C-alpha positions in Angstrom: 86.1 197.6 59.2 89.6 199.2 58.7 93.3 198.4 59.1 94.5 199.6 62.6 98.0 200.1 63.1 99.9 201.1 66.6 103.4 202.0 66.2 105.4 202.4 69.4 102.4 202.9 71.5 103.2 204.1 75.2 100.6 204.8 77.9 101.9 206.4 81.1 100.2 207.5 84.4 102.6 209.8 85.9 106.0 208.2 86.3 104.2 204.7 85.8 104.4 203.3 82.2 101.6 200.8 82.1 102.0 200.1 78.1 105.4 200.4 76.6 106.4 200.7 73.0 103.4 198.5 71.5 103.6 197.8 67.9 100.4 196.0 66.5 98.9 195.7 63.0 95.1 194.5 62.9 94.0 193.7 59.5 90.9 194.8 58.1 88.1 192.0 58.6 90.4 190.2 61.0 89.2 189.1 64.5 91.8 189.9 67.3 91.5 189.1 71.2 93.6 190.6 74.2 94.0 188.3 76.6 95.8 188.7 80.3 95.5 189.0 83.7 93.6 191.8 85.3 95.5 195.1 85.2 97.8 194.2 82.5 96.6 196.6 80.2 94.0 195.1 78.1 91.2 197.7 78.7 93.6 200.6 78.6 94.8 199.5 75.1 91.2 199.2 73.8 90.5 202.9 75.5 93.1 204.5 73.7 92.2 202.7 70.3 88.8 203.8 70.9 89.9 207.5 72.0 88.6 207.0 75.4 92.3 207.6 76.8 94.9 209.7 75.4 98.1 208.3 74.0 101.3 209.1 75.7 103.8 208.1 72.9 103.5 206.5 69.6 100.9 206.7 66.7 97.8 205.0 66.1 96.4 205.0 62.5 92.9 203.7 61.7 92.4 203.3 57.9 95.6 205.0 56.8 94.7 208.3 58.9 96.7 209.3 62.2 94.0 209.1 65.2 95.9 210.3 68.0 94.0 213.7 68.3 90.8 212.5 66.6 87.7 212.6 68.7 86.1 208.9 69.5 83.0 209.6 67.0 85.8 210.1 64.3 87.5 206.6 64.9 84.6 204.5 63.9 85.7 202.2 67.1 83.4 200.5 69.5 83.7 198.9 72.5 81.7 196.7 75.2 82.7 197.4 78.6 83.0 194.5 81.3 80.6 196.1 83.7 77.2 196.7 82.1 77.2 200.2 80.3 73.6 199.5 78.5 70.2 201.3 78.6 68.2 198.9 80.7 65.0 200.0 78.5 66.6 199.0 75.1 66.8 195.7 73.8 70.3 194.1 73.0 69.9 195.3 69.2 68.6 198.7 70.3 71.8 199.2 72.4 74.0 198.3 69.7 72.5 200.2 67.1 72.2 203.2 69.3 75.7 204.6 68.6 75.4 203.8 64.6 72.4 205.9 64.8 74.1 208.8 66.6 76.6 208.7 64.0 73.9 209.1 61.4 74.4 205.5 59.8 71.7 203.7 58.2 70.8 200.1 58.4 
């Protein structure tokens, strides 16, 4: 785990700003939940942290390193999608461990 800090983070799609000036600090070892109605930006926020969506403005720092331009694999962040994005031929344990194995991490 690592500290995650978002400073003045915004996300726009063209002229539509969907996240504006978000400041958030998630401490190492803490448990954080994002709750809100459909379309309020929860998934967009998680996708930006994971590196699956570019940040329009602001700074993302993970474990003391600025990660705005880092590839998803460099961030050490994973997410579980609402719609199943699992390998049907694998067990739950194998699905969860797949990205860890791809990153070269041992048990």
